[in-house]
N, C-alpha and C positions, 0 to 999 in steps of 0.2 A: 379347256373344258374338262371338268372332272366328273367321274362316275357318280360321286356323291351328290353333285349338283343336279344331275338328271334324276337320281333317286328322290331327292327332296322335291323337285318339280312335280314328279309323278304322284308323290304322296299328297301334295297340296291339291292336285286335280281330283284324286280319288276321295279325299276326305272333305273337300269343299271349303277348306280354309286352313290358316296357319296353325291354329290352336290344336285341332284334332290331328293334323299332320305331325306336329311336334310330339304329341302323345304317342303316336304310332312309332315314331322314329326314336323315342326316348332322348329327345334333344330339347333345348329351350326354344321358345317361339322366335326370339330375335336371331338365333343361329340359323333357323330355317329361312326366315325372311331375308337375311343377308345373303344366304346361298342362292336363293331365287333371283335376287336383284343382281348378283354377280353374273349369273347365267344370262340374264337379260342384257347386261352391258356387253358381255362377250358376243352374244348373237346379234346385238344392235337392233333389238325388236322388243316390244312390250308383250309379255306372255299372259298377263292377267289384267282384267278390269278390277280395280280395287274399290269395292263398295263399303258401306259402313259395317256390314256384318259378315261378308265373305269375299273370297277371291273367285272371279269367274273367268275362265280362259278366254282370251281374245281369239280371233280367227287364226292368228299365227300359233297361239298356244294349242288350239285344237289340232292343227296340222302336225304339231310336234309330238303329241301324245302317242300315236301309233309307232312313230320312229323311236321314241324313247323306250317304249315297251319292247320293241324288237331288240334294241341294244341290251336291255336288262336280261331278256330271255337268252341272248347269245352269251352274255357273261356267265349266267348260271349254267348254260350248257357246257361251257369250257370248264367251269369248276367241277361239274358232275363227271365229265370225261376224264379229267385229271385225277379226281378222287377214285374213280373206278380203276384207272391205271395203277394208282398207288396201292389200292387194295389187292390187286392181282398179285403183288409181291409183298403184301403185308399192309403197311400204312396204318392210318388212324381212322377210326370210325367215331365221329363226334356226336355225342348224345347229350341232350339237355333235359332237365326235369324241373318241375315246379315244386314248391314246398309241400303241396298236398299229396304228391307222389313220392318225392325224395329220391336222391341218388342212391341211398342205402337200399331202398326197395328194388330199384331197377338192377342194381348190382347183384342182389340176391337171386334175380331171375335169369342172369346171364351166364351161369356156369356151363351150360351145354355149349353155348357159342364159343366161349373162351377155350374150352377143351378141343373143339373141332377146328378152330382157326387160331392157333397160338401165335401166328405171325401177325395177326391184326391186333393193334393196340386200341383199347377202348378209352376214349376221353369222355368221362361222365362228369357233368357239373350241374349245379342248380342255379336257377335264376329266380328273381323275386316274385314274378307274377306270370299268369297265363299269357297276358298281352305281350310281355317281353319275350317269352318263349316263341310265340307265333312269329314275331318280328325277326327273331334270330334264325328260325328255320326258313322264312321267306327270303332273307337276304343272303343265305348260304353260310352263315356262321355255325350252323348246326345241321347235320343230316337228318336227325330224328329228334322229336320232342315228346316226352312222356308227360301227360297232363290229364286232368279231368276233361270231359268232352266240352269243347267251346260251344257257347250258345249260337254263335255265328262264325263262319269260316270264310276267309278270302277265297276268291275264285282260283287263285294260283296255288292253292294248298289242298291237300287231301287229309283224311283222317281215317285211321284203322282202329275200330273199337276192339279192345282186348278183354274187357271184363267189367264188373261192377264193384266199385269200392263200397264196402259196408263198414259203417262206424259203430263201435260199441262204446258204452259208457264205462269209464275207468275211474274208480274211487280209491281213496287211501285205505289201508288196512284198518280193521276194527269197526267198520260201519255195519249196522244191521243189514243183512242180506235180504232182498225182496224175494218173495215166492213167485216164481214165474217171471214173465217179461214185465219190465217196469214201464208204465205209461210215461210218455214225454212230459205230460202235465204234472208228474210227481217227482221232479228232479230234486226237490227239497231246497234248502238254503245254502248248500255249499257253493262257493263261487266257482265259475268256470275258468279254466285256462284255455284261451282260444288261440287259433292260428291266425297270424296276420294275413290280411288280404288287401289288395289295392282298392281304390275307390271305383275302379272299373269292373271289379269282380264281386260276386255275391258268395258269402260263406254258406255252405250247404247246411251247417248246423243252425245258423241264424234263420235261414229260410224255413227249415223244418219246424223249428220251435214256433216261429211266427205263424206258420200255416195251421198249427194245432193249438194256438192260443196259450202256449207255454212260455213262461218267463224264467230267466236265470240271470244272476248278477255276474258280470265279467270281473274276475279278480286279477287277471293278467292276460296280456296279448303278447305272444311270443312268435319267433320266426320259424320254428321247426316242431315236428312231432316229438322228437326226443326231449325238447324243452318242455313240452306239455306234460309228458310223463314225469319229468323231474319235478314240476310243480305239484303234481298229484302226490308224489312220494315224500317230498320235503316240505311242502307248504300246506298240505291238507286240502288241496283243491280237487275238483273233478274235471274230466276232459273227455271228449269224444275222439277215439283213436281207431285206426283201421285194423282189420282182422290180423294182419301180419304182425302187429305189435302186441296182440293179446297174450300170447304165450310168454313173451318177455316181461310183460306187465305182471302176470301172475307169478312168474319166477321171482320178481322183485318184491312180492308181497301185496301187490295191489288187488283190488276187487274189480272184476270185469262183469258187466251186466248187459244183457240183451234188452233193448228197449222196444216198445210198441208204439208206433211202428219203428222199424229200422230206418236209419238215415242212409240212403244209398245214392250213388252217383256213378254213371258210366265213365270209364276212362280208356285211354288208348294212346296212339301215336300220331302226332302231326308230322306231315312230310310234304315236300314240294310235289305239285301235281306231276303226273307222269310216272314212268317206271323207276323203281328204286335201284340203286347200285347193288351189285350182287351181295356184298357183305351186309349192307343195311337190310336187304330183303331176308337174308338168312337170320340176321339178328332178331328181326320182328317175328319170324316163324319160330325160332327157338324160345323166345320169351312167351309167345302164345302157347307153345307146347308145355312149358313149365307151369304156367298158370292153369292150363286145362287139367294137368295132372293133380295140382294142388286142390283145385275146386272139386275134382272127382273124389279125392281122398276125404275131403270134408263131408261131402254128400253121402259117401259110403258109411262114415261113422254116424251121421245123423239118421240114416236109414236103419242103423243098428240100435237106435234108441237114445243116442246122446243129444244133448242140447247143442246149440251152435258154439258156445264158448268151449265146452269140453271136446267137441268135434275138431275145433281148430287145434287144440293142444294135442289131441290124439294124432292128427295128421302130421303135426310137427314131429312128434316122438317116433311115428312110423318112418318118416323120412330119415331121421337120424339113425 
């Protein structure tokens, strides 16, 4: 019997079928099906009634569910204990990010932690979607996951909100500048460079435009924020980019515009339920502190009369 078979069995139970379980596990449906059948052969008992539309646990399957959950909880407890032991003498803190947050953004917020804990090595990587990140945190491949707030969260996970991501419109140089905030319905005919999203996720830009009856042609779909900015500068597209990229976009010659309304989404950290390991807890606290200081600097400049775009630039220059 293998742990992965138990994990696959539990996913099928919780998802109500092979298809959704395979999506959660980022495996093919035949792989999950074969794993469950192998477990049934080894246990010499049928675990599911197979109907035309779903798999329903048999009596034996229902008895197995709490036992498997206990095993998986014990495995995660071992991983957490050993991670905490490693972190006491240094070790590695594994952090994952989705493209809408990006590893570059998280790295820029982690300076305080790396100075305070030089013995702890940060392993920061990106995954393709929010669903993939949630699965990685749940099965212990990542300690922390930075992402926009999930619409729903599994019971075995927690979420710490850190702030609100605000997206501004970035256009190539030389365009006529609007006076004041630009209504979303007045984007014009420049094609958009959009960020890729999976079919299980909704793009905040698409949702905001649809909600306000605005339309825009998609000229390119790209995997990262950096690629969006490249399309703006080199292909004459427009794109919605987060505040942290505004100063860089302006430095590169792009035009940055505040829209009415702003496109905003809360973001934060996904983690497994329960207490965080000491290094992970400190990392989250340091990131929250860095963001709080940055937001406070922006608001101070806005209170002095600057618009949002100029306040972001001034906050960057003050920090430098």
